C-alpha positions as CSV (number, residue, x, y, z in Angstrom):
1,X,0.0,0.0,0.0
2,X,1.3,3.5,-0.9
3,X,1.6,6.1,1.9
4,X,1.3,9.8,1.1
5,X,2.1,12.6,3.5
6,X,0.5,16.0,3.1
7,X,-0.6,19.0,5.1
8,X,-3.8,18.5,7.1
9,X,-6.9,19.9,5.5
10,X,-10.3,20.9,7.0
11,X,-11.8,17.8,5.7
12,X,-9.4,15.7,7.8
13,X,-10.9,16.9,11.1
14,X,-13.1,13.9,12.0
15,X,-10.4,11.4,11.4
16,X,-7.8,13.6,13.1
17,X,-10.1,13.7,16.2
18,X,-10.2,9.9,16.4
19,X,-6.4,9.7,16.1
20,X,-5.9,12.6,18.5
21,X,-8.0,10.8,21.1
22,X,-5.9,7.7,20.5
23,X,-2.8,9.8,21.1
24,X,-4.2,11.2,24.3
25,X,-5.2,7.7,25.5
26,X,-1.7,6.4,24.8
27,X,-0.3,9.1,27.1
28,X,-3.0,8.5,29.6
29,X,-4.1,12.1,29.6
30,X,-7.2,14.1,29.0
31,X,-7.7,17.5,27.4
32,X,-11.0,19.4,27.4
33,X,-13.1,19.5,24.2
34,X,-12.2,23.3,24.1
35,X,-8.5,22.6,24.1
36,X,-8.9,20.0,21.4
37,X,-10.9,22.4,19.3
38,X,-8.3,25.2,20.0
39,X,-5.6,22.8,18.8
40,X,-7.4,22.0,15.6
41,X,-8.1,25.7,14.9
42,X,-4.5,26.5,15.4
43,X,-3.5,23.8,13.0
44,X,-5.9,25.3,10.4
45,X,-4.7,28.9,11.0
46,X,-2.0,29.7,8.5
47,X,-0.9,32.7,10.7
48,X,-0.4,30.5,13.8
49,X,3.0,28.8,14.3
50,X,1.6,25.2,14.3
51,X,1.7,22.8,11.5
52,X,0.1,19.4,11.0
53,X,0.8,16.8,8.4
54,X,-1.2,13.6,7.9
55,X,-0.4,10.2,6.5
56,X,-2.9,8.8,4.1
57,X,-3.1,5.2,3.0
58,X,-5.8,4.0,0.6
59,X,-7.6,7.3,1.0
60,X,-7.8,7.0,4.8
61,X,-5.8,9.2,7.3
62,X,-3.8,6.8,9.4
63,X,-1.4,9.1,11.2
64,X,-0.5,12.7,12.0
65,X,2.4,14.9,13.2
66,X,2.4,18.4,14.6
67,X,5.4,20.6,14.5
68,X,6.5,24.2,14.8
69,X,9.4,26.6,14.4
70,X,11.2,27.9,17.4
71,X,13.6,30.8,17.7
72,X,17.0,30.0,19.3
73,X,19.8,32.0,20.8
74,X,22.1,29.2,19.5
75,X,21.1,29.2,15.9
76,X,20.7,31.8,13.1
77,X,17.5,30.1,11.8
78,X,16.1,28.4,14.9
79,X,14.9,24.9,15.5
80,X,12.0,22.8,14.4
81,X,10.1,21.0,17.2
82,X,8.1,17.9,16.4
83,X,5.5,18.0,19.2
84,X,3.1,15.2,18.5
85,X,3.3,12.0,16.4
86,X,0.7,9.3,16.3
87,X,0.0,6.4,13.9
88,X,-3.1,4.3,14.0
89,X,-2.2,1.1,15.9
90,X,-3.6,-1.0,13.0
91,X,-1.0,0.4,10.6
92,X,2.1,0.6,12.8
93,X,5.3,-1.0,11.7
94,X,4.7,-0.1,8.0
95,X,6.9,3.0,7.8
96,X,4.3,5.6,8.4
97,X,6.0,7.1,11.5
98,X,9.2,7.3,9.6
99,X,7.5,9.0,6.7
100,X,5.9,11.6,9.0
101,X,9.2,12.3,10.6
102,X,11.0,12.6,7.3
103,X,8.3,15.0,6.1
104,X,9.0,17.3,9.1
105,X,12.7,16.8,8.6
106,X,12.4,18.0,5.0
107,X,10.4,21.0,6.2
108,X,13.0,21.9,8.7
109,X,15.8,21.7,6.1
110,X,13.7,23.9,3.8
111,X,13.4,26.5,6.5
112,X,17.2,26.2,7.2
113,X,16.7,25.1,10.8
114,X,19.8,23.9,12.6
115,X,18.0,21.2,14.5
116,X,14.9,19.0,14.4
117,X,14.0,17.7,17.8
118,X,11.3,15.9,19.8
119,X,10.6,14.3,23.2
120,X,9.2,11.0,24.2
121,X,8.7,9.1,27.4
122,X,11.7,7.1,28.6
123,X,9.6,3.9,28.7
124,X,8.1,4.4,25.1
125,X,10.3,1.5,23.8
126,X,8.4,1.1,20.5
127,X,8.8,4.8,19.5
128,X,12.4,4.9,20.8
129,X,13.3,2.0,18.5
130,X,12.3,4.2,15.6
131,X,13.8,7.4,17.0
132,X,17.1,5.8,17.7
133,X,17.6,5.0,14.0
134,X,17.8,8.8,13.5
135,X,20.3,9.7,16.2
136,X,21.0,8.5,19.8
137,X,19.0,10.0,22.6
138,X,20.4,13.4,23.6
139,X,20.8,12.7,27.3
140,X,18.9,15.9,28.2
141,X,16.3,15.8,30.9
142,X,13.2,17.9,30.6
143,X,11.8,19.9,33.6
144,X,8.2,21.0,33.6
145,X,7.0,23.8,35.9
146,X,3.2,24.0,35.8
147,X,2.0,27.6,35.6
148,X,-1.7,27.1,36.0
């Protein structure tokens, strides 16, 4: 089966919502319906710094990736942050995750970013198996200070 990667379109919303919920379930988290709607609206807003690409197989959206550009004091053109990546469990292992990452990597190269980066949970062995084929884990630890 052929996989195509493209920018998310308004018509993708219903399928994206299903995949988004799968992503939230995987990370055992909940977001309000308002935040989910806000996220979709940001993805669709060309003036907002949030992009989303979807993977399509046989006419069905089977995965998505969100990403954005970040300024950096260490780089003339900044970095590209891959924030969310999710592939339908029924289609995992067929190269869709890699295709989505490579799509974002090409975007980051086009924008002349000095780095593409992302985070994952330490115990996410399945994803880390893919991620480690790109580059070894950076050794950085992330600290999160809640502000609300």
